[in-house]
N, C-alpha and C positions, 0 to 999 in steps of 0.2 A: 836514755834511761826509762827503765819501767819505773813506775810511779808506786806502783801500787808495793813491787820490792822494796823501794828506798823506804815509803813510808812504813812498812811491817819493821825492818832493820832498824829505824829509827824507833821505835818502838822497843826494841828488843835494846837494844843500846842506852834511851835514855829514860824507861817505864814513865814516859809522861799520863797524865790524868786524861780519861778519855770525859767529853770528845773532844778527839783530837784530829786534827789536818792537815796534808801537806799538798801544795799546789807548783805546779809546774812557772818555774820566771820566762820571762821572753826571751832568754836563754835555753835552749832547750836541754840542755847538757846542766841544769840545776834546777834544785827545787827549793822550795823555802815552808817552812812545819811550821805549827801552831807554836812551838815552843822556842822560836827562831835558828833553830838547827839549818844550816844553810847545806845541802846534797850537791857535790858535784861530781858528775862522770869524769875519771880522770881518760887519758889517749889506750890503758890497756884495760878498759873496762871497770876497773877496781871504780868502788864507790866512796866519795871522801866524805866527813860529817862531820862541818866545822872545824876540821882540823884536827881535831879530838881523837877519830875512829875512825877506823878503813874498815869494809868487807872486800873480799874477792875467789874467787871458785880458785880451787886447787886443780891438778888435773883430774881427779876424780870426780872433778864437778861437784865438792862438797865446799859450803859455806862457808870461810874462816875469818874471821872477825880478828882485828888489832887488840882487842881486848881480852881473846883466848875463846870468847863464844866460837863455836863450832857448830853448822848443820847438814843432817844428813835425811835424807829421803826414806823413810819406815816402808812394810810391805802391805801398809793401808792408805797409801797414799797421802800422808802429813808428812810437813817437815817437820821433823824434830831436831831442837834446837838444846844445846849443854845446859842450859841456864835453866831446861823447864818448860818454859815455852814451845808453843806448837801450832803450825798453821796449816791450810788445807783451803785449799779452791772449791767454796759451794756450787754453784752456777755462774754462767755467763760474768760479769767483772764481781763477785762479791766474796770475799774469803771472809775465815773464820780464823781467831787467835783464841789457844786455849790459850789461859793463863796460870803462871807456875801455883798458883794459891788459890786456883779454882775462878767459877767465872770466864766469860771470855768477852771478847769486842765480836762484832761484828764491822768488816769493812766494803767499802762499796766506791769505784769512781763515780764521779760527777761532773757535770759538765764535759759534756766529751773527753773522758780523758784528760784535764784538765786539774783535775783534784782529786783527790779520796780523802772523804772520811770514813773515822772509827768511834762508832761510838759502842757502848753495855750490851749484852744480846746476841 
């Protein structure tokens, strides 16, 4: 499981308040977030978010969420989502999330990629 992707998808699905964190559990195919959502990676690579939502890639490698949200890369390297969010890797293990109503979150891996923390700015 890519913990950064799982964290970003949880933010898109549940709109949690910042700061926000997700961390891997003892099971490398499961993570838990600060809003108590448990993320599990299924055998086919699909991510399950607390039994409420799923995310998978379609044949064109676009992201498809079970709630109807989709995501694709634009020509500027941003991952654009149909609900107004956008995500881009800045450098190393740092990502920026552009929020639909303005502002942004900065997310970083911490504790050698076992946790992700997101905060405003």
